N, C-alpha and C positions, 0 to 999 in steps of 0.2 A: 669512279664516277659517282657511285652512290654516296661516298663521303662528301663530295663536293655539293651534291644536292642537299644533303643533310645539314651542312654548314650554312648554306644559303637559306634553307628552311628555318633554322633557328634564328638567324639574323633578321629575317623578315618577321618572325613571330615577336621578337623583342621590339622591333620598330613599330609594329602594329599596336602592341600594348602601349607604347609611349604615345603614339598618335591619338589613340582613343582616350587616354588619360588627359591629354592636353585640351581636348575639345570640351566645350561647355555643354552641360545638359539642358534640356528644355525647361527645367525648374529654376535655372539661374536667373531668369528675367523676373522672377517674383520679387526679388529685393528691389529692383528698379521701379516697381509699381508703387512702392511706399516712400518715394522721395528722391531716388537717384535717377532722375530722368535722362541724364547724359551718360549713363554707364556704358552704352553700346555704341557711342559715337566714334570711338577709336577705329573700329573695323567697319564702320558703316551700319546700316540698319539691320543687315543680316548677321553681323558679327563675323567671326573668323571662320565660319563654316565652309566657305567656298573652297579655299585651298586645302584645308585640312580634311574636308570630306572627300575631295577628289583623290588626295594622297592615300587616304584610308581605303578607298575603293580599289585603287591600283595595287596597294599592298595586299589587300584581301584576295584579289584575283591571282597575284603572284603566289600567295600562300596556298591557295587552292591548287594551282598548277604544280607546285613542288610537292604537295601532298599526293597528287595523282602519280607523279613520277616516282616518288618513294614507294607507293603501293605497287606500282608496276615492277620495280626492282625487287621488292619483297616476294611478289608472286613468282617471278622468274627464278629467284633463289630457291624457293620451296619446290618448284617443279624439276630443278636440276638434281640428278642423283648425286649423292655424296661419293667421295672417292673410296672410302673404305666400306660403305654399306651398299650391297647389291640391290638393284632395282627389283621390286616384286614382280614386275612383268617379265623380266629376264629369267627369274627363278621359275615362273610358270612355264615359260617356253622350254627351259631345260628339262623340266619334269615331264613335259608332254611329248618328248622325242620318242618315236616308236622304237621298240627294242625287239630283238629276235627271240622267239620262244624256244627255250631249251637248246640253243645253239644250232637249230636247224635253219639252214640258209636256203633261199630259193635257188634251185639248180639252174634255171634258165638264165638268171642274171649273174651267176658265179663266174669269176674270171678263171681262165685256164691255169692250172698249176704246172709249173715247170719242174721237171725232175733234175736231179743234180748232174746227171751225165749229159744233159743238153737235149734229150729226146722229149718230145711233147706227147 
């Protein structure tokens, strides 16, 4: 699943770069002020900003969503213990198990010992 999100993320990033490069900047109208009065009439007075700006916004939102999904996958992978490496919390629990002192057991909780001939 993470690979699918990564492939989509890269495709969106490439499309976003292409869309940004296709758009005209704010300084592109300076040349029209010096004699090219009809330079923006092909796309209307606003230029081609309507469709390209909307698509840029959609792709930016999709890029943000896939970034969050990939960050979630990365955090889940870092929280999961590795197969060959024991978890530090498990090691602490194993080290904190109470042990008997010098082999002396509590006589009240000791199980009865059966003798070999069957007598108790």
